[in-house]
C-alpha positions, 0 to 999 in steps of 0.5 A: 500500500502506498503512502498518501500524498503529502500536502502543501498550501502555498498562500499568495496575495497581491505583491507576492514575489512571483518568481518565488511563488511559481518556483515553489509551486512548480518544484513541489508538484514535480515532487508529486506533492498535492499543492493547494494555492490559496489567495488572501482576499476575495479574488482568486487572481492576484498581481505578483511582483513585476505585474505577473498574474498569479492564479489561486485555486481557492480563497484562503478562508476556504482552507483556513481550517484544513491541515497541510503537511507544509504551509509555504509563504512566498516573499515580496514585501507587499505580499508578506504584509498582506499575509501578516494582516490576514488573521485566519492565516496567522491562526493556521500557522500557529496551529501548524507550529503546535502540531509540529508540521512544516512551515516555510517562508522566504524573502520578506515573509520570515520577518514580516509574517513569522517573526512579527507574530512570534512564530520564529521565537527561539529559531534560527532563520534567514530572509531577505537581508533588508529585514535581517534586524527583524530576525533575532537569530539571523543566519546569512545563508540561502536556506535555513532549517530549524525544527519544522521551519524552513526559511529562505533568503530571496528570489535567487535561493527559491530553487534551493528553498523549494528543494529543501521543502521537498526533502523535508516532506518527501525525503532525500531520494525524492529531492535528488530525483527532482533536482536531477531532472531540473539540472540542479543536482 
């Protein structure tokens, strides 16, 4: 009997970093993770950075009470601020942490969402260097894993960040297979 597919929720908002969002969604799906893309607000289409339209499959409020193996937050300052202001997401992230399920944030999101709501307390993390002062235990590396939290620096580290998410959800062999197919091994 095969193991059930791992699940991931990627939450986007107007101003989310489009390169990060698309990379994360694409790499997780290549790893056969069941990815739900949820938008904050009433519209399913959000305008990411560089005026790139991102299409969600659901509104976040429709999945705020569901459990996912991983919740991922792309960066982009405006997008991260919108995520941080969305109370149902913050509650879901708190429950995710208490249940020891995976949370991942990249770029501005570690500082503006996780740290701003006490969800990085006691954890080493990385993020976009302009927000390093908001991270108590900042580590200057592309990707940092501490406990069940994965953080990434920014757009250039999006591939390594997404592959780290794959590894933590599906194991090193799956990560290696996906990385090799992407020529990122």
